[in-house]
C-alpha positions as YAML, in Angstrom:
chain: A
units: angstrom
residues:
- id: 1
  name: SER
  ca: [-34.58, 0.01, 36.04]
- id: 2
  name: THR
  ca: [-32.99, 1.48, 39.22]
- id: 3
  name: GLY
  ca: [-34.00, 3.35, 42.39]
- id: 4
  name: GLN
  ca: [-34.28, 6.69, 40.62]
- id: 5
  name: THR
  ca: [-36.65, 5.35, 37.96]
- id: 6
  name: ARG
  ca: [-38.72, 3.59, 40.69]
- id: 7
  name: GLU
  ca: [-38.85, 6.79, 42.65]
- id: 8
  name: HIS
  ca: [-40.13, 8.71, 39.68]
- id: 9
  name: ALA
  ca: [-42.69, 6.00, 39.02]
- id: 10
  name: VAL
  ca: [-43.95, 6.30, 42.59]
- id: 11
  name: LEU
  ca: [-44.05, 10.10, 42.55]
- id: 12
  name: LEU
  ca: [-46.18, 10.32, 39.27]
- id: 13
  name: LYS
  ca: [-48.66, 7.92, 40.74]
- id: 14
  name: ALA
  ca: [-48.89, 9.84, 43.99]
- id: 15
  name: LEU
  ca: [-49.21, 13.21, 42.19]
- id: 16
  name: GLY
  ca: [-52.00, 11.87, 39.78]
- id: 17
  name: ILE
  ca: [-50.06, 12.58, 36.70]
- id: 18
  name: PRO
  ca: [-52.57, 11.96, 33.80]
- id: 19
  name: ASN
  ca: [-49.98, 11.24, 31.07]
- id: 20
  name: LEU
  ca: [-46.36, 10.20, 30.86]
- id: 21
  name: ILE
  ca: [-43.77, 10.71, 28.11]
- id: 22
  name: VAL
  ca: [-40.79, 8.48, 28.44]
- id: 23
  name: ALA
  ca: [-37.69, 9.75, 26.46]
- id: 24
  name: ILE
  ca: [-35.48, 6.79, 25.30]
- id: 25
  name: ASN
  ca: [-31.97, 8.27, 25.12]
- id: 26
  name: LYS
  ca: [-28.66, 7.21, 23.67]
- id: 27
  name: LEU
  ca: [-30.30, 5.57, 20.72]
- id: 28
  name: ASP
  ca: [-27.58, 7.11, 18.52]
- id: 29
  name: SER
  ca: [-25.10, 4.64, 20.20]
- id: 30
  name: VAL
  ca: [-27.13, 1.81, 18.59]
- id: 31
  name: ASN
  ca: [-27.61, 3.50, 15.21]
- id: 32
  name: TYR
  ca: [-31.18, 4.12, 16.11]
- id: 33
  name: GLU
  ca: [-31.87, 0.38, 15.98]
- id: 34
  name: GLN
  ca: [-35.57, -0.04, 16.11]
- id: 35
  name: LYS
  ca: [-35.10, -3.60, 17.69]
- id: 36
  name: ARG
  ca: [-33.37, -2.08, 20.72]
- id: 37
  name: TYR
  ca: [-35.96, 0.84, 20.89]
- id: 38
  name: HIS
  ca: [-38.87, -1.66, 21.24]
- id: 39
  name: GLU
  ca: [-36.76, -3.79, 23.75]
- id: 40
  name: VAL
  ca: [-36.34, -0.63, 25.99]
- id: 41
  name: CYS
  ca: [-40.01, 0.39, 25.51]
- id: 42
  name: ALA
  ca: [-41.22, -3.17, 26.55]
- id: 43
  name: LYS
  ca: [-38.92, -3.30, 29.68]
- id: 44
  name: MET
  ca: [-40.13, 0.21, 30.81]
- id: 45
  name: ALA
  ca: [-43.84, -0.83, 30.16]
- id: 46
  name: SER
  ca: [-43.42, -3.93, 32.31]
- id: 47
  name: PHE
  ca: [-41.68, -1.97, 34.78]
- id: 48
  name: LEU
  ca: [-44.13, 0.94, 34.93]
- id: 49
  name: LYS
  ca: [-46.97, -1.62, 34.99]
- id: 50
  name: GLN
  ca: [-45.37, -3.43, 38.05]
- id: 51
  name: ALA
  ca: [-45.15, -0.22, 39.71]
- id: 52
  name: GLY
  ca: [-48.69, 0.57, 39.35]
- id: 53
  name: VAL
  ca: [-48.60, 3.31, 36.94]
- id: 54
  name: LYS
  ca: [-51.89, 3.16, 34.91]
- id: 55
  name: CYS
  ca: [-51.80, 6.52, 32.94]
- id: 56
  name: PRO
  ca: [-51.17, 6.51, 29.19]
- id: 57
  name: VAL
  ca: [-47.54, 6.28, 28.36]
- id: 58
  name: ARG
  ca: [-45.89, 7.78, 25.22]
- id: 59
  name: TYR
  ca: [-42.28, 6.65, 24.18]
- id: 60
  name: VAL
  ca: [-40.01, 9.01, 22.37]
- id: 61
  name: PRO
  ca: [-36.60, 8.08, 20.84]
- id: 62
  name: VAL
  ca: [-34.07, 10.69, 21.60]
- id: 63
  name: SER
  ca: [-30.36, 11.42, 21.51]
- id: 64
  name: GLY
  ca: [-28.98, 14.04, 24.01]
- id: 65
  name: SER
  ca: [-25.66, 14.32, 22.41]
- id: 66
  name: ALA
  ca: [-27.05, 14.73, 18.89]
- id: 67
  name: GLY
  ca: [-30.22, 16.69, 19.78]
- id: 68
  name: ALA
  ca: [-32.24, 14.25, 18.01]
- id: 69
  name: ASN
  ca: [-36.11, 14.71, 18.85]
- id: 70
  name: LEU
  ca: [-34.84, 17.38, 21.52]
- id: 71
  name: VAL
  ca: [-33.91, 20.40, 19.51]
- id: 72
  name: GLN
  ca: [-35.97, 19.35, 16.45]
- id: 73
  name: GLY
  ca: [-38.55, 16.92, 15.61]
- id: 74
  name: ALA
  ca: [-37.62, 13.57, 13.97]
- id: 75
  name: GLN
  ca: [-37.43, 13.34, 10.34]
- id: 76
  name: ASN
  ca: [-39.43, 10.09, 10.45]
- id: 77
  name: ASP
  ca: [-42.79, 9.54, 12.01]
- id: 78
  name: GLU
  ca: [-42.74, 9.19, 15.66]
- id: 79
  name: ARG
  ca: [-42.21, 5.60, 16.36]
- id: 80
  name: GLU
  ca: [-44.76, 3.75, 18.68]
- id: 81
  name: CYS
  ca: [-44.15, 0.96, 21.13]
...
């Protein structure tokens, strides 16, 4: 996680954002591999906790280039971390 992610975490904490949705992008590049999705979710959860984010967080797998979960919902049930 780089500076921009850290800045966003600080901002949402300062603004009192009650819920957070994290879009996990570029999963098409790993053929939507569930193992990789869970790895990224775990890293983000750890980072957000360390940054002091305490609001509920929902993770959504997306593909910007394919439009998956952006233009239309996923064919499968939404994955949870």
